[in-house]
DSSP file (Angstrom, degrees, kcal/mol; ACC not computed):
  #  RESIDUE AA STRUCTURE BP1 BP2  ACC     N-H-->O    O-->H-N    N-H-->O    O-->H-N    TCO  KAPPA ALPHA  PHI   PSI    X-CA   Y-CA   Z-CA
    1    1 A M     >        0   0    0      0, 0.0     4,-2.0     0, 0.0     5,-0.2   0.000 360.0 360.0 360.0 -36.4   12.5 -140.7  -43.8
    2    2 A A  H  >  +     0   0    0      1,-0.2     4,-2.2     2,-0.2     5,-0.2   0.914 360.0  50.1 -63.9 -41.6   13.9 -137.1  -43.5
    3    3 A R  H  > S+     0   0    0      1,-0.2     4,-3.4     2,-0.2     6,-0.5   0.902 108.1  53.7 -62.0 -40.5   14.5 -137.0  -47.2
    4    4 A A  H  > S+     0   0    0      1,-0.2     4,-2.0     2,-0.2    -1,-0.2   0.896 110.0  47.3 -62.0 -40.3   11.0 -138.2  -47.8
    5    5 A L  H  < S+     0   0    0     -4,-2.0    -1,-0.2     2,-0.2    -2,-0.2   0.898 117.9  42.0 -66.7 -40.0    9.6 -135.4  -45.7
    6    6 A R  H  < S+     0   0    0     -4,-2.2    -2,-0.2    -5,-0.2    -1,-0.2   0.909 129.8  23.9 -74.0 -43.4   11.8 -132.8  -47.4
    7    7 A T  H  < S-     0   0    0     -4,-3.4    -3,-0.2     2,-0.3    -2,-0.2   0.635  95.6-122.6-101.3 -16.4   11.4 -134.0  -51.0
    8    8 A G  S  < S+     0   0    0     -4,-2.0     2,-0.4    -5,-0.5    -4,-0.2   0.585  83.9  97.9  80.7   9.4    8.1 -135.8  -51.0
    9    9 A S        -     0   0    0     -6,-0.5    -2,-0.3     1,-0.1    -1,-0.2  -0.997  55.8-163.9-133.8 132.8    9.9 -138.9  -52.3
   10   10 A S        -     0   0    0     -2,-0.4    -6,-0.2    56,-0.4     3,-0.1   0.708  36.0-129.7 -85.4 -20.6   11.2 -141.9  -50.3
   11   11 A G        +     0   0    0      1,-0.3    31,-2.9    55,-0.1     2,-0.4   0.596  68.4 123.5  79.3  10.5   13.5 -143.2  -53.0
   12   12 A G  E     -a   42   0A   0     54,-0.4    56,-3.3    29,-0.2    57,-0.6  -0.874  42.2-169.0-110.4 139.5   11.9 -146.6  -52.6
   13   13 A I  E     -ab  43  69A   0     29,-2.6    31,-2.4    -2,-0.4     2,-0.3  -0.993  18.5-136.7-122.9 129.4   10.3 -148.8  -55.2
   14   14 A G  E     -ab  44  70A   0     55,-2.7    57,-3.0    -2,-0.4     2,-0.5  -0.666  14.0-163.0 -86.4 140.1    8.3 -151.9  -54.2
   15   15 A Y  E     -ab  45  71A   0     29,-3.0    31,-2.5    -2,-0.3     2,-0.7  -0.979   1.9-162.2-124.9 117.0    8.8 -155.0  -56.2
   16   16 A L  E     -ab  46  72A   0     55,-2.7    57,-2.8    -2,-0.5     2,-0.5  -0.890  11.8-163.2-102.3 114.2    6.2 -157.8  -55.9
   17   17 A A  E     -ab  47  73A   0     29,-2.7    31,-2.9    -2,-0.7    32,-0.8  -0.839  18.8-166.8-103.6 127.3    7.5 -161.1  -57.2
   18   18 A S  S    S+     0   0    0     55,-0.5     2,-0.3    -2,-0.5    -1,-0.1   0.743  82.3  18.6 -80.2 -23.7    5.3 -164.0  -58.0
   19   19 A S        +     0   0    0     30,-0.1    -1,-0.2     1,-0.1    54,-0.0  -0.997  45.1 169.2-147.5 140.7    8.2 -166.3  -58.2
   20   20 A L        +     0   0    0     -2,-0.3    -1,-0.1    -3,-0.1    27,-0.0   0.183  69.2  85.0-125.6  10.7   11.8 -166.3  -57.0
   21   21 A Q  S    S+     0   0    0      4,-0.0     2,-0.3     5,-0.0     3,-0.0   0.392  76.8  66.1-103.4   2.6   12.5 -169.9  -57.8
   22   22 A N  S  > S-     0   0    0      1,-0.1     4,-2.1     0, 0.0     5,-0.2  -0.903  81.8-118.2-125.0 159.5   13.5 -169.8  -61.4
   23   23 A E  H  > S+     0   0    0     -2,-0.3     4,-2.4     1,-0.2     5,-0.2   0.835 110.9  54.9 -63.1 -36.0   16.5 -168.3  -63.1
   24   24 A V  H  > S+     0   0    0      2,-0.2     4,-2.5     1,-0.2    -1,-0.2   0.943 109.9  46.2 -64.3 -47.5   14.4 -165.9  -65.2
   25   25 A S  H  > S+     0   0    0      1,-0.2     4,-2.3     2,-0.2    -2,-0.2   0.891 112.8  50.7 -62.0 -39.9   12.7 -164.4  -62.2
   26   26 A Q  H  X S+     0   0    0     -4,-2.1     4,-2.2     2,-0.2    -1,-0.2   0.913 111.0  47.8 -65.5 -42.2   16.0 -164.1  -60.4
   27   27 A R  H  X S+     0   0    0     -4,-2.4     4,-2.6     2,-0.2    -2,-0.2   0.902 110.6  52.2 -65.5 -40.3   17.6 -162.3  -63.3
   28   28 A E  H  X S+     0   0    0     -4,-2.5     4,-2.6     1,-0.2     5,-0.2   0.934 109.8  49.1 -59.4 -45.5   14.7 -159.9  -63.7
   29   29 A Q  H  X S+     0   0    0     -4,-2.3     4,-2.5     1,-0.2    -2,-0.2   0.913 111.5  48.3 -62.3 -43.4   14.9 -159.0  -60.0
   30   30 A V  H  X S+     0   0    0     -4,-2.2     4,-2.7     2,-0.2     5,-0.2   0.914 111.7  50.4 -63.2 -42.7   18.7 -158.4  -60.2
   31   31 A C  H  X S+     0   0    0     -4,-2.6     4,-2.5     2,-0.2     5,-0.2   0.918 111.8  47.0 -63.2 -43.9   18.2 -156.2  -63.3
   32   32 A F  H  X S+     0   0    0     -4,-2.6     4,-2.9     2,-0.2     5,-0.3   0.938 112.7  50.3 -61.4 -45.9   15.5 -154.1  -61.7
   33   33 A H  H  X S+     0   0    0     -4,-2.5     4,-2.5    -5,-0.2    -2,-0.2   0.939 113.7  44.3 -57.9 -49.0   17.6 -153.8  -58.5
   34   34 A E  H  X S+     0   0    0     -4,-2.7     4,-2.0     2,-0.2    -1,-0.2   0.895 114.9  48.3 -65.5 -41.0   20.7 -152.6  -60.5
   35   35 A T  H  X S+     0   0    0     -4,-2.5     4,-0.8    -5,-0.2    -2,-0.2   0.927 113.5  46.4 -66.4 -45.1   18.7 -150.3  -62.7
   36   36 A L  H ><>S+     0   0    0     -4,-2.9     5,-2.9    -5,-0.2     3,-0.9   0.919 111.7  51.7 -63.3 -42.8   16.9 -148.6  -59.8
   37   37 A A  H ><5S+     0   0    0     -4,-2.5     3,-1.7    -5,-0.3    -1,-0.2   0.881 104.1  57.5 -61.4 -38.3   20.1 -148.3  -57.8
   38   38 A A  H 3<5S+     0   0    0     -4,-2.0    -1,-0.3     1,-0.3    -2,-0.2   0.738 108.9  47.1 -64.7 -21.6   21.8 -146.6  -60.8
   39   39 A H  T <<5S-     0   0    0     -3,-0.9    -1,-0.3    -4,-0.8    -2,-0.2   0.193 126.6 -98.1-105.2  14.6   19.0 -144.0  -60.7
   40   40 A G  T < 5S+     0   0    0     -3,-1.7     2,-0.3     1,-0.3    -3,-0.2   0.633  84.3 121.3  84.1  14.7   19.2 -143.4  -56.9
   41   41 A Y      < -     0   0    0     -5,-2.9     2,-0.4    -6,-0.2    -1,-0.3  -0.751  50.4-143.8-106.9 156.9   16.3 -145.7  -55.9
   42   42 A R  E     -a   12   0A   0    -31,-2.9   -29,-2.6    -2,-0.3     2,-0.5  -0.915  16.5-134.2-115.3 150.1   16.3 -148.7  -53.6
   43   43 A M  E     -a   13   0A   0     -2,-0.4     2,-0.5   -31,-0.2   -29,-0.2  -0.872  12.1-164.8-109.4 133.3   14.1 -151.7  -54.2
   44   44 A M  E     -a   14   0A   0    -31,-2.4   -29,-3.0    -2,-0.5     2,-0.4  -0.977  16.9-154.6-115.2 125.2   12.0 -153.5  -51.5
   45   45 A T  E     -a   15   0A   0     -2,-0.5     2,-0.4   -31,-0.2   -29,-0.2  -0.790  15.1-174.8-108.3 141.1   10.8 -156.9  -52.5
   46   46 A R  E     -a   16   0A   0    -31,-2.5   -29,-2.7    -2,-0.4     2,-0.6  -0.999  20.3-139.1-129.3 135.3    7.8 -158.9  -51.4
   47   47 A Y  E     +a   17   0A   0     -2,-0.4   -29,-0.2   -31,-0.2   -31,-0.1  -0.838  22.1 175.5 -96.8 121.4    7.3 -162.5  -52.5
   48   48 A T    >   -     0   0    0    -31,-2.9     3,-2.4    -2,-0.6     6,-0.3   0.592  28.8-143.2-104.3 -13.3    3.6 -163.3  -53.3
   49   49 A K  T 3   -     0   0    0    -32,-0.8   -31,-0.2     1,-0.3     3,-0.1   0.735  66.3 -74.5  54.7  22.7    3.7 -166.8  -54.6
   50   50 A N  T 3  S+     0   0    0      1,-0.2     2,-0.5   -33,-0.2    -1,-0.3   0.763  97.5 142.4  61.1  26.1    1.0 -165.7  -57.0
   51   51 A E    <>  -     0   0    0     -3,-2.4     4,-2.2     1,-0.1    -1,-0.2  -0.865  52.1-139.9-101.4 131.0   -1.5 -165.8  -54.1
   52   52 A Y  H  > S+     0   0    0     -2,-0.5     4,-2.5     1,-0.2     5,-0.2   0.895  99.5  47.7 -58.0 -47.7   -4.1 -163.0  -54.1
   53   53 A L  H  > S+     0   0    0      1,-0.2     4,-2.6     2,-0.2    -1,-0.2   0.892 112.2  49.4 -65.9 -39.3   -4.0 -162.4  -50.3
   54   54 A L  H  > S+     0   0    0     -6,-0.3     4,-2.5     2,-0.2    -1,-0.2   0.876 110.8  52.4 -64.6 -36.0   -0.2 -162.2  -50.2
   55   55 A F  H  X S+     0   0    0     -4,-2.2     4,-2.4    -7,-0.2    -2,-0.2   0.942 110.7  45.7 -62.6 -49.4   -0.3 -159.8  -53.1
   56   56 A I  H  X S+     0   0    0     -4,-2.5     4,-2.4     1,-0.2     5,-0.2   0.935 115.1  47.4 -60.8 -48.1   -2.8 -157.5  -51.3
   57   57 A E  H  X S+     0   0    0     -4,-2.6     4,-2.7     1,-0.2    -1,-0.2   0.905 111.5  51.3 -60.3 -42.6   -0.8 -157.6  -48.1
   58   58 A G  H  X S+     0   0    0     -4,-2.5     4,-2.5     2,-0.2     5,-0.2   0.906 109.8  48.9 -63.1 -43.1    2.5 -157.0  -50.0
   59   59 A C  H  X S+     0   0    0     -4,-2.4     4,-2.4     2,-0.2     5,-0.2   0.952 114.0  45.8 -60.7 -50.0    1.1 -153.9  -51.8
   60   60 A H  H  X S+     0   0    0     -4,-2.4     4,-2.6     1,-0.2    -2,-0.2   0.911 113.5  49.5 -60.9 -42.9   -0.3 -152.4  -48.5
   61   61 A E  H  X S+     0   0    0     -4,-2.7     4,-1.8    -5,-0.2    -1,-0.2   0.929 112.1  46.8 -63.6 -46.0    2.9 -153.1  -46.7
   62   62 A L  H  <>S+     0   0    0     -4,-2.5     5,-2.1     2,-0.2    -1,-0.2   0.890 114.1  47.4 -65.7 -39.2    5.2 -151.6  -49.3
   63   63 A I  H ><5S+     0   0    0     -4,-2.4     3,-1.6    -5,-0.2    -1,-0.2   0.914 110.6  52.5 -66.5 -41.8    3.0 -148.5  -49.6
   64   64 A H  H 3<5S+     0   0    0     -4,-2.6    -2,-0.2     1,-0.3    -1,-0.2   0.839 103.9  57.6 -61.5 -33.0    2.9 -148.2  -45.8
   65   65 A M  T 3<5S-     0   0    0     -4,-1.8    -1,-0.3    -5,-0.2    -2,-0.2   0.516 126.2-103.6 -76.4  -4.4    6.7 -148.3  -45.8
   66   66 A G  T < 5 +     0   0    0     -3,-1.6   -54,-0.4     1,-0.2   -56,-0.4   0.667  54.9 173.2  95.8  18.4    6.6 -145.3  -48.1
   67   67 A C      < -     0   0    0     -5,-2.1   -54,-0.2     1,-0.1    -1,-0.2  -0.328  29.4-145.0 -60.4 140.1    7.4 -146.7  -51.6
   68   68 A D  S    S-     0   0    0    -56,-3.3     2,-0.3     1,-0.2   -55,-0.2   0.676  76.6 -14.0 -78.2 -19.2    7.0 -144.1  -54.3
   69   69 A G  E     -b   13   0A   0    -57,-0.6   -55,-2.7    20,-0.2     2,-0.4  -0.971  66.0-117.8-170.5 171.7    5.7 -146.8  -56.8
   70   70 A L  E     -bc  14  91A   0     20,-2.3    22,-2.5    -2,-0.3     2,-0.5  -0.965   5.9-159.0-128.1 142.3    5.3 -150.5  -57.3
   71   71 A I  E     -bc  15  92A   0    -57,-3.0   -55,-2.7    -2,-0.4     2,-0.6  -0.990  17.7-162.9-113.1 124.7    6.6 -153.0  -59.9
   72   72 A I  E     -bc  16  93A   0     20,-3.2    22,-2.9    -2,-0.5     2,-0.6  -0.942   4.9-151.6-116.8 121.0    4.4 -156.1  -60.0
   73   73 A N  E     -bc  17  94A   0    -57,-2.8   -55,-0.5    -2,-0.6    22,-0.2  -0.806  68.7  -6.4 -96.2 117.6    5.8 -159.2  -61.7
   74   74 A R        -     0   0    0     20,-2.9     2,-0.4    -2,-0.6    -1,-0.2   0.998  67.7-144.5  67.9  80.0    3.3 -161.6  -63.3
   75   75 A I        -     0   0    0     19,-0.4    22,-0.3    -3,-0.3    -1,-0.1  -0.599  16.7-175.1 -69.4 127.1   -0.3 -160.6  -62.5
   76   76 A A        +     0   0    0     -2,-0.4     2,-0.4     1,-0.2    -1,-0.2   0.749  62.8  38.8 -98.1 -28.4   -2.2 -163.8  -62.1
   77   77 A Y    >>  -     0   0    0      1,-0.1     3,-1.4   -25,-0.0     4,-0.8  -0.963  69.6-133.6-129.9 140.9   -5.8 -162.6  -61.7
   78   78 A E  H 3> S+     0   0    0     -2,-0.4     4,-1.8     1,-0.3     3,-0.5   0.815 106.7  67.2 -61.3 -28.8   -7.6 -159.7  -63.3
   79   79 A E  H 3> S+     0   0    0      1,-0.2     4,-2.3     2,-0.2    -1,-0.3   0.810  92.5  61.2 -60.4 -29.2   -8.9 -158.7  -59.9
   80   80 A M  H <> S+     0   0    0     -3,-1.4     4,-2.5     2,-0.2    -1,-0.2   0.899 102.9  49.6 -63.9 -39.7   -5.2 -157.8  -59.1
   81   81 A L  H  X S+     0   0    0     -4,-0.8     4,-1.9    -3,-0.5    -2,-0.2   0.905 109.3  51.4 -65.4 -40.8   -5.3 -155.2  -61.9
   82   82 A D  H  X S+     0   0    0     -4,-1.8     4,-0.7     1,-0.2    -2,-0.2   0.916 110.9  48.8 -60.2 -42.9   -8.5 -153.8  -60.5
   83   83 A F  H >< S+     0   0    0     -4,-2.3     3,-1.1     1,-0.2     4,-0.3   0.917 109.2  52.8 -62.0 -44.6   -6.9 -153.5  -57.1
   84   84 A C  H >< S+     0   0    0     -4,-2.5     3,-1.5     1,-0.3    -1,-0.2   0.845  99.5  63.1 -61.3 -35.6   -3.8 -151.8  -58.6
   85   85 A A  H 3< S+     0   0    0     -4,-1.9    -1,-0.3     1,-0.3    -2,-0.2   0.761 104.3  48.2 -62.9 -24.0   -5.9 -149.2  -60.4
   86   86 A A  T << S+     0   0    0     -3,-1.1    -1,-0.3    -4,-0.7    -2,-0.2   0.424  85.4 114.2 -96.9   0.4   -7.1 -147.9  -57.0
   87   87 A L    <   -     0   0    0     -3,-1.5     4,-0.1    -4,-0.3    -3,-0.0  -0.407  69.5-130.0 -74.6 150.6   -3.6 -147.7  -55.3
   88   88 A P  S    S+     0   0    0      0, 0.0    -1,-0.1     0, 0.0    -3,-0.1   0.354  86.4  61.0 -83.8   7.9   -2.3 -144.3  -54.4
   89   89 A V  S    S-     0   0    0     -5,-0.2   -20,-0.2     1,-0.0    -2,-0.1  -0.895  97.4 -87.1-128.0 158.7    1.1 -144.8  -56.1
   90   90 A P        -     0   0    0      0, 0.0   -20,-2.3     0, 0.0     2,-0.4  -0.393  45.1-160.9 -63.3 143.5    2.1 -145.5  -59.7
   91   91 A V  E     -c   70   0A   0    -22,-0.2     2,-0.5    -4,-0.1   -20,-0.2  -0.993  12.7-166.0-131.7 134.0    2.1 -149.2  -60.6
   92   92 A V  E     -c   71   0A   0    -22,-2.5   -20,-3.2    -2,-0.4     2,-0.5  -0.987   9.5-162.3-118.2 124.8    3.8 -151.0  -63.4
   93   93 A C  E     -c   72   0A   0     -2,-0.5     2,-0.3   -22,-0.2     3,-0.2  -0.914   7.3-169.7-107.8 129.9    2.7 -154.6  -64.1
   94   94 A I  E     +c   73   0A   0    -22,-2.9   -20,-2.9    -2,-0.5   -19,-0.4  -0.896  63.4  21.6-117.8 150.0    4.9 -156.8  -66.2
   95   95 A G  S    S+     0   0    0     -2,-0.3    -1,-0.2     1,-0.2     2,-0.1   0.751  80.8 154.5  73.5  25.3    4.2 -160.2  -67.7
   96   96 A Q        -     0   0    0     -3,-0.2    -1,-0.2   -22,-0.1   -20,-0.1  -0.400  53.2 -83.3 -83.9 165.0    0.4 -159.8  -67.6
   97   97 A K    >   -     0   0    0    -22,-0.3     3,-1.7     1,-0.1    -1,-0.1  -0.362  34.9-125.3 -66.7 144.2   -1.9 -161.7  -70.0
   98   98 A T  G >  S+     0   0    0      1,-0.3     3,-1.7     2,-0.2    -1,-0.1   0.785 106.7  65.1 -65.7 -27.8   -2.3 -160.1  -73.4
   99   99 A E  G 3  S+     0   0    0      1,-0.3     3,-0.3     2,-0.1    -1,-0.3   0.661 101.6  52.2 -70.2 -12.2   -6.1 -159.9  -73.1
  100  100 A W  G X  S+     0   0    0     -3,-1.7     3,-1.5     1,-0.2    -1,-0.3   0.366  78.6 102.3 -96.6   3.2   -5.6 -157.5  -70.2
  101  101 A S  T <   +     0   0    0     -3,-1.7    -1,-0.2     1,-0.3    -2,-0.1   0.568  57.7  82.4 -70.0  -6.9   -3.3 -155.2  -72.3
  102  102 A G  T 3  S+     0   0    0     -3,-0.3    -1,-0.3    -4,-0.1     2,-0.2   0.542  73.9  97.8 -71.9  -4.4   -6.1 -152.7  -72.9
  103  103 A R    <         0   0    0     -3,-1.5    -3,-0.0     1,-0.1   -22,-0.0  -0.554 360.0 360.0 -85.8 151.1   -5.3 -151.2  -69.5
  104  104 A D              0   0    0     -2,-0.2    -1,-0.1     0, 0.0    -3,-0.1   0.446 360.0 360.0 -80.5 360.0   -3.1 -148.2  -69.1
């Protein structure tokens, strides 16, 4: 917390996982964790089960904990993208539907 006050950065990145029960999702999570750690960040994970309310709660909780940005794995609903656009931190969405790819 002291570093966050001094630098304006917490060094934390939030990761919202829609699934943790298959090997691909588990490998993705490990790769993100290792890559972020190599760059001096720590990863905080929330499991959303692809449920909209868990997703909203997870985003709010991670931002409240001071995350500098969010990585969201597998957006299930277009409303989730609308919600992400209004968040006060950078957000990267992976695995979204191609018809939503027109978003920045």
